[in-house]
Every structure is written in C-alpha cells, then in structure tokens.
DRENVEXDREN-643993 format. One record per residue (C-alpha): residue in three letters; x, y, z. Coordinates in nm, 2 decimals, always signed. Layout:
REM residues N
  res       x       y       z
  ala       X       Y       Z
...
END
This chain:
REM residues 349
  res       x       y       z
  met   +0.00   +0.00   +0.00
  thr   +0.14   +0.34   -0.10
  gln   +0.21   +0.56   +0.19
  ala   +0.08   +0.92   +0.19
  leu   +0.32   +1.21   +0.20
  ile   +0.23   +1.48   +0.44
  ser   +0.33   +1.84   +0.36
  his   +0.50   +2.07   +0.60
  glu   +0.19   +2.30   +0.58
  gln   -0.04   +2.02   +0.69
  leu   +0.20   +1.93   +0.97
  ile   +0.21   +2.29   +1.09
  lys   -0.17   +2.30   +1.08
  thr   -0.19   +1.97   +1.28
  ala   +0.09   +2.03   +1.54
  gly   +0.12   +2.40   +1.55
  gln   +0.42   +2.61   +1.46
  thr   +0.61   +2.55   +1.78
  arg   +0.58   +2.17   +1.79
  phe   +0.65   +2.15   +1.42
  asp   +0.98   +2.35   +1.46
  gln   +1.08   +2.13   +1.75
  gly   +1.01   +1.82   +1.56
  leu   +1.19   +1.94   +1.24
  met   +1.49   +2.03   +1.45
  leu   +1.50   +1.68   +1.60
  phe   +1.46   +1.52   +1.26
  asn   +1.74   +1.74   +1.11
  gln   +1.97   +1.66   +1.40
  ser   +1.91   +1.29   +1.33
  ser   +1.98   +1.33   +0.96
  thr   +2.32   +1.50   +1.04
  asn   +2.44   +1.25   +1.31
  ser   +2.43   +1.52   +1.58
  his   +2.53   +1.43   +1.93
  gln   +2.17   +1.51   +2.03
  thr   +2.03   +1.26   +1.78
  leu   +1.72   +1.07   +1.86
  thr   +1.73   +0.71   +1.73
  val   +1.44   +0.56   +1.53
  ser   +1.37   +0.19   +1.59
  asp   +1.09   -0.06   +1.51
  phe   +0.94   +0.16   +1.24
  his   +0.62   +0.01   +1.09
  tyr   +0.37   +0.13   +0.84
  lys   +0.06   -0.07   +0.76
  asn   -0.31   +0.00   +0.69
  lys   -0.25   +0.38   +0.72
  leu   -0.09   +0.34   +1.06
  ala   +0.27   +0.43   +1.13
  arg   +0.45   +0.33   +1.45
  ala   +0.80   +0.37   +1.59
  asn   +1.02   +0.42   +1.89
  ile   +1.16   +0.77   +1.88
  gly   +1.43   +0.77   +2.14
  gln   +1.26   +0.65   +2.46
  phe   +0.91   +0.73   +2.34
  val   +0.65   +0.52   +2.16
  val   +0.48   +0.72   +1.88
  asn   +0.18   +0.63   +1.67
  ile   +0.04   +0.81   +1.36
  his   -0.30   +0.75   +1.20
  tyr   -0.34   +0.87   +0.84
  his   -0.69   +0.97   +0.73
  ser   -0.80   +1.09   +0.39
  glu   -0.78   +1.45   +0.48
  thr   -0.61   +1.47   +0.82
  ile   -0.36   +1.28   +1.04
  glu   -0.38   +1.20   +1.41
  gly   -0.08   +1.13   +1.64
  ser   -0.01   +1.03   +1.99
  cys   +0.30   +0.97   +2.20
  asn   +0.38   +0.87   +2.56
  cys   +0.60   +1.18   +2.62
  pro   +0.48   +1.45   +2.87
  asp   +0.40   +1.69   +2.59
  ser   +0.16   +1.45   +2.42
  asp   +0.04   +1.25   +2.72
  gly   -0.10   +0.99   +2.47
  phe   -0.33   +1.25   +2.31
  asp   -0.17   +1.57   +2.16
  phe   +0.03   +1.58   +1.84
  cys   +0.38   +1.65   +1.98
  gln   +0.72   +1.71   +1.83
  his   +0.79   +1.33   +1.83
  cys   +0.48   +1.29   +1.62
  val   +0.62   +1.55   +1.38
  phe   +0.95   +1.36   +1.38
  leu   +0.78   +1.03   +1.29
  val   +0.58   +1.18   +1.00
  leu   +0.90   +1.34   +0.86
  his   +1.07   +1.00   +0.89
  ala   +0.78   +0.82   +0.73
  asn   +0.79   +1.08   +0.44
  lys   +1.15   +1.02   +0.38
  asn   +1.10   +0.64   +0.39
  ala   +0.81   +0.67   +0.14
  gln   +1.01   +0.88   -0.09
  gln   +1.30   +0.63   -0.09
  ile   +1.06   +0.34   -0.17
  asn   +0.88   +0.54   -0.45
  ala   +1.22   +0.61   -0.61
  leu   +1.33   +0.25   -0.58
  ser   +1.00   +0.13   -0.73
  lys   +1.08   +0.32   -1.05
  gly   +1.42   +0.17   -1.09
  pro   +1.55   -0.16   -1.24
  asp   +1.41   -0.49   -1.13
  lys   +1.65   -0.52   -0.84
  ser   +1.54   -0.19   -0.70
  lys   +1.18   -0.28   -0.75
  ile   +1.23   -0.59   -0.54
  leu   +1.41   -0.39   -0.27
  ala   +1.12   -0.14   -0.27
  tyr   +0.87   -0.43   -0.22
  leu   +1.08   -0.58   +0.06
  leu   +1.10   -0.25   +0.25
  thr   +0.72   -0.24   +0.27
  gln   +0.69   -0.59   +0.43
  asp   +0.68   -0.65   +0.81
  lys   +0.96   -0.83   +0.98
  gln   +0.76   -1.15   +1.05
  thr   +0.67   -1.19   +0.68
  leu   +1.03   -1.12   +0.57
  ala   +1.17   -1.36   +0.83
  lys   +0.95   -1.65   +0.71
  gln   +1.03   -1.58   +0.34
  cys   +1.40   -1.56   +0.42
  leu   +1.39   -1.89   +0.61
  glu   +1.23   -2.06   +0.32
  leu   +1.51   -1.94   +0.09
  ile   +1.78   -2.04   +0.34
  glu   +1.65   -2.39   +0.38
  lys   +1.70   -2.45   +0.00
  asp   +2.08   -2.38   +0.03
  ala   +2.27   -2.62   +0.25
  asp   +2.57   -2.40   +0.29
  gln   +2.36   -2.09   +0.38
  phe   +2.15   -2.30   +0.62
  lys   +2.47   -2.40   +0.81
  arg   +2.58   -2.04   +0.80
  phe   +2.26   -1.91   +0.96
  val   +2.27   -2.19   +1.22
  leu   +2.61   -2.06   +1.32
  lys   +2.48   -1.70   +1.33
  ala   +2.19   -1.81   +1.56
  phe   +2.43   -2.01   +1.77
  leu   +2.68   -1.72   +1.81
  asn   +2.39   -1.49   +1.89
  asn   +2.31   -1.67   +2.21
  glu   +2.41   -1.51   +2.54
  thr   +2.59   -1.82   +2.64
  ile   +2.82   -1.99   +2.38
  asp   +2.91   -2.35   +2.40
  tyr   +3.28   -2.34   +2.33
  ser   +3.31   -2.72   +2.33
  leu   +3.07   -2.73   +2.04
  leu   +3.26   -2.46   +1.86
  lys   +3.58   -2.65   +1.90
  thr   +3.41   -2.96   +1.75
  gln   +3.30   -2.75   +1.45
  ile   +3.65   -2.64   +1.40
  thr   +3.77   -2.99   +1.42
  asp   +3.52   -3.11   +1.16
  leu   +3.60   -2.81   +0.93
  thr   +3.98   -2.87   +0.95
  arg   +3.97   -3.24   +0.90
  lys   +4.14   -3.32   +0.57
  pro   +3.91   -3.47   +0.31
  asp   +4.03   -3.73   +0.07
  asn   +3.98   -3.53   -0.25
  leu   +4.22   -3.24   -0.22
  phe   +4.40   -3.31   -0.55
  ser   +4.39   -2.97   -0.71
  gln   +4.42   -2.60   -0.60
  arg   +4.05   -2.55   -0.69
  gln   +3.96   -2.82   -0.44
  val   +4.19   -2.67   -0.18
  lys   +4.03   -2.33   -0.24
  leu   +3.68   -2.47   -0.18
  phe   +3.80   -2.64   +0.13
  phe   +3.95   -2.33   +0.29
  ser   +3.64   -2.12   +0.17
  lys   +3.42   -2.32   +0.41
  ile   +3.66   -2.26   +0.70
  asp   +3.67   -1.89   +0.60
  leu   +3.29   -1.87   +0.61
  phe   +3.29   -2.01   +0.96
  leu   +3.57   -1.77   +1.08
  gly   +3.39   -1.48   +0.91
  glu   +3.08   -1.53   +1.12
  leu   +3.29   -1.58   +1.43
  ser   +3.47   -1.25   +1.37
  leu   +3.14   -1.07   +1.34
  ser   +3.01   -1.22   +1.67
  asn   +3.08   -1.08   +2.02
  tyr   +3.39   -1.29   +2.05
  leu   +3.56   -1.06   +2.30
  asn   +3.29   -1.13   +2.55
  ala   +3.49   -1.42   +2.71
  pro   +3.84   -1.36   +2.58
  glu   +4.01   -1.63   +2.79
  lys   +3.79   -1.90   +2.64
  met   +3.79   -1.76   +2.29
  ile   +4.16   -1.72   +2.26
  lys   +4.20   -2.10   +2.33
  leu   +3.96   -2.16   +2.05
  ile   +4.15   -1.93   +1.81
  glu   +4.48   -2.10   +1.91
  tyr   +4.32   -2.44   +1.84
  ala   +4.22   -2.32   +1.49
  phe   +4.58   -2.21   +1.43
  gln   +4.71   -2.55   +1.54
  arg   +4.46   -2.74   +1.33
  ile   +4.56   -2.54   +1.01
  asn   +4.93   -2.58   +1.09
  his   +4.86   -2.96   +1.11
  leu   +4.67   -2.95   +0.78
  leu   +4.95   -2.77   +0.60
  asn   +5.19   -3.06   +0.68
  ser   +4.99   -3.29   +0.44
  ile   +4.82   -3.07   +0.18
  asp   +4.96   -2.86   -0.10
  asp   +4.85   -2.49   -0.05
  ser   +5.11   -2.35   -0.29
  asn   +4.86   -2.08   -0.40
  ile   +4.81   -1.97   -0.04
  gln   +4.43   -2.04   -0.04
  arg   +4.44   -2.02   +0.34
  gln   +4.52   -1.64   +0.34
  ser   +4.18   -1.51   +0.41
  cys   +4.13   -1.76   +0.69
  ile   +4.46   -1.66   +0.85
  glu   +4.40   -1.29   +0.83
  lys   +4.08   -1.33   +1.02
  leu   +4.25   -1.55   +1.28
  gln   +4.53   -1.30   +1.32
  leu   +4.30   -1.01   +1.37
  met   +4.09   -1.19   +1.63
  tyr   +4.41   -1.32   +1.81
  glu   +4.56   -0.97   +1.82
  gln   +4.25   -0.82   +1.99
  leu   +4.21   -1.12   +2.22
  met   +4.57   -1.09   +2.34
  thr   +4.49   -0.73   +2.44
  glu   +4.17   -0.83   +2.62
  ile   +4.29   -1.13   +2.82
  ser   +4.40   -1.08   +3.18
  gly   +4.75   -1.17   +3.31
  arg   +5.08   -1.02   +3.39
  pro   +5.30   -0.90   +3.10
  asp   +5.56   -1.17   +3.15
  thr   +5.29   -1.44   +3.16
  lys   +5.14   -1.31   +2.83
  ala   +5.48   -1.28   +2.67
  lys   +5.58   -1.64   +2.77
  his   +5.25   -1.78   +2.65
  leu   +5.28   -1.61   +2.31
  tyr   +5.65   -1.71   +2.29
  asn   +5.57   -2.08   +2.34
  phe   +5.28   -2.07   +2.10
  trp   +5.49   -1.88   +1.84
  leu   +5.77   -2.14   +1.86
  asn   +5.52   -2.42   +1.77
  asp   +5.37   -2.22   +1.48
  thr   +5.54   -2.43   +1.22
  his   +5.40   -2.26   +0.91
  ala   +5.43   -1.90   +1.04
  leu   +5.06   -1.84   +1.05
  leu   +5.10   -1.57   +1.31
  gly   +5.30   -1.37   +1.06
  gln   +5.66   -1.25   +1.06
  asp   +5.64   -1.02   +1.36
  pro   +5.50   -1.18   +1.68
  glu   +5.54   -0.86   +1.87
  leu   +5.23   -0.72   +1.69
  tyr   +5.02   -0.93   +1.93
  leu   +5.18   -0.76   +2.24
  thr   +5.06   -0.40   +2.29
  gln   +5.26   -0.34   +2.61
  glu   +5.62   -0.25   +2.58
  asn   +5.72   -0.46   +2.88
  cys   +5.55   -0.75   +2.71
  arg   +5.76   -0.70   +2.40
  thr   +6.08   -0.67   +2.61
  lys   +6.00   -0.99   +2.79
  phe   +5.94   -1.17   +2.46
  lys   +6.28   -1.05   +2.33
  asp   +6.44   -1.17   +2.66
  leu   +6.29   -1.51   +2.61
  ala   +6.43   -1.53   +2.26
  lys   +6.78   -1.41   +2.37
  thr   +6.78   -1.67   +2.65
  ser   +6.69   -1.95   +2.41
  trp   +6.97   -1.83   +2.18
  lys   +7.23   -1.84   +2.46
  asn   +7.12   -2.19   +2.53
  ile   +7.15   -2.28   +2.16
  gln   +7.50   -2.15   +2.16
  asn   +7.59   -2.32   +2.48
  pro   +7.37   -2.62   +2.51
  glu   +7.56   -2.78   +2.80
  lys   +7.50   -2.47   +3.02
  gly   +7.13   -2.43   +2.93
  leu   +6.85   -2.53   +3.16
  val   +6.65   -2.84   +3.07
  thr   +6.31   -2.70   +2.98
  lys   +6.07   -2.75   +2.69
  thr   +6.25   -2.46   +2.51
  ser   +6.60   -2.59   +2.58
  pro   +6.83   -2.67   +2.29
  lys   +6.76   -3.04   +2.33
  ala   +6.39   -2.99   +2.31
  leu   +6.39   -2.74   +2.01
  thr   +6.37   -2.86   +1.65
  glu   +6.61   -2.72   +1.39
  glu   +6.32   -2.52   +1.25
  gln   +6.25   -2.36   +1.58
  lys   +6.62   -2.27   +1.63
  asp   +6.62   -2.11   +1.28
  lys   +6.30   -1.92   +1.38
  ile   +6.47   -1.78   +1.69
  ala   +6.78   -1.68   +1.50
  arg   +6.58   -1.52   +1.22
  tyr   +6.37   -1.32   +1.47
  leu   +6.67   -1.19   +1.66
  leu   +6.85   -1.10   +1.33
  glu   +6.55   -0.89   +1.23
  thr   +6.53   -0.74   +1.57
  phe   +6.89   -0.62   +1.57
  ile   +6.85   -0.49   +1.21
  gln   +6.54   -0.29   +1.31
  thr   +6.72   -0.14   +1.61
  gly   +7.03   -0.05   +1.39
  glu   +7.26   -0.29   +1.59
  his   +7.41   -0.44   +1.28
  asp   +7.73   -0.53   +1.46
  lys   +7.53   -0.80   +1.65
  thr   +7.38   -0.96   +1.35
  gln   +7.67   -1.18   +1.22
  pro   +7.62   -1.48   +1.46
  phe   +7.27   -1.51   +1.34
  arg   +7.36   -1.48   +0.97
  asp   +7.63   -1.75   +1.02
  phe   +7.38   -1.98   +1.20
  leu   +7.12   -1.94   +0.93
  thr   +7.37   -2.02   +0.65
  arg   +7.53   -2.31   +0.83
  his   +7.40   -2.58   +0.59
END
C-alpha cells in the first residue's frame, strides 16, 4: 500500500508552529548525526498506521484521507496531543516513502528492494527462512549465526565444529579443491569474527589458538602453494591480536604464553612479527628476553637449563626461527654489529 506524503503545511496545521519547529529540529539533527540525535527503531507502516520508537518514546500516527492524528507517551503529548515526536515520525515516514517510491521506478533489483521494504519483519523472516532452507551452505551459516547470537556460547561445540571443518578430506587433488576447502573454513571464521567474540576472551583465545594449530597440522599434508588459506589466516590474526589485548594476566605471563605458541607455529601463521600481538612495551621486552635466553642456550647447550624450550627440546626449524627473529630485531634497532652470529647460524647448511 502506497504511503501518503504529508506536507509541512499540513504538519504545521496539525501540530502548531512551535511543535513543528521542535520536531523538524530533532529530525534534522538525526539526519546530520548530531550528538543530540534521537534514534528511530521498530518503524512500521501498515493500513494507514505508522508506529516507531523515537528515542525512549513510543509514537503512533493514524493517516486519514484529509487529516492525520498522532499520539506519544511523552509528557508533551500524554498519549493525546500531536507532539514534536509525532512530527518527527511523520517526517521520517515521508523520507522512507520517498525512498521506496524512487526505488520502485528503478531496475528490477530496485523494485524488489522497494517491495521488501514495505513488508513487516515477520513476513520477511518467514520468506527468508524458506530461501535459506533451500541452500545447505547458507543454512549452516545461519545456524552458526543463531548459535553465536546466544548469550551463552558452547565453546566445546565450537571446537568440535573447527575440528570437523579442518579435517582433511580425501579429495584435495587440485588447487581448486583446496580453495573450496578453505572457503568453508573462511565462512565459519567470518561469522565468528562478526560475533561478540571478545565477551569471554580467555575462552575464545583458546579456540583461536586451536584453529591455528589445526591449520598448521593441515599444511603438513596438503599442497597450498597458491596460499588459499590467506583469508582464513587474516581473520584469525585479527581476532588473536584483539584477544591478546583483552585477556588478563601479567605482562611476563602473556609474553611467555605467546613465545611458546609462536615457537610451535610451524607454518608461520602468526606472521613475521610476533610482537604485533603484544601491545605493552614490557611484554615485548620480555618476549625478546625469552628469545635471547633461548639463543644463549642454543649457543651453549651444555649450560642451558633443561626446559621445553631448551636446545635439546627445540627442533632445527625452531632454532632457525629464533635466530631469524633476533636477526630482524637487531637490524630494526640498527645494531648491525650484533647480526653476524645469526647470519652465520642461518647459513650453516
């Protein structure tokens, strides 16, 4: 049903000049994103009735053939008089009607959008669900959306989903198949990144680290020479960076945790600079100290302490990673006189 457009003259006649001016000012502030903006929510128009929440007030407008009536639960209306919020709603409804009228005169895509904008939420939701059910991938995507929208998230179930998504199938014989495989993981991570994943950072960071570990394990047995994983990794990196900032713990504890995780990142999924995940300077300093201690133990294994990062426990790849990190660190700080031992170590074979 086409919505009537109400002129300013008719609004002034209905509300009075003072209320009209107040309502127009509020509407203009809303249009210009002013700090005094009143938000509009739950706008509906049906059977010549318009309704919306304008700020904290509930406003109703009834369109007649020649006149309009309005009511609001604010003190100025008291559920009876045509107040400034009624003016605001009519102006908002006018703008909405003008947009729909313009869309209805455009190409087919615009006509469809114009039609959809006139439908109520319940009707649209049912139609949307029918379409989603016809596409298995989209259905899974919306199941995940609904799952992540819950106030309490089952992290064990999320971990199971990551396990299933990162389980290597038997048919990864081409880069096209590898691309399709990672696209499903990327879809999952995309929805996860749009959720309120910072709500419980200590739990979520374990989940993100598990995803990193699973993809590291995958890359040991599949050919991803075209780096089809890139989009997945970028999402994981961004979430991990923000989660590292949010989790609690002392700077040395955070640095040690990241250092051990970085050492076991066999395919460098965290990127070339692990310090990006540490926002505090004392965290970065502790990370460097851990690497320097490991290097001393590598150089003098008989004097090193027996720990999980001792020379005897480190793989050759991990030793190379430490040497490469310290080499880059000294280059960045301009201490070129300290770089030769690392260059010699990395070219020892």
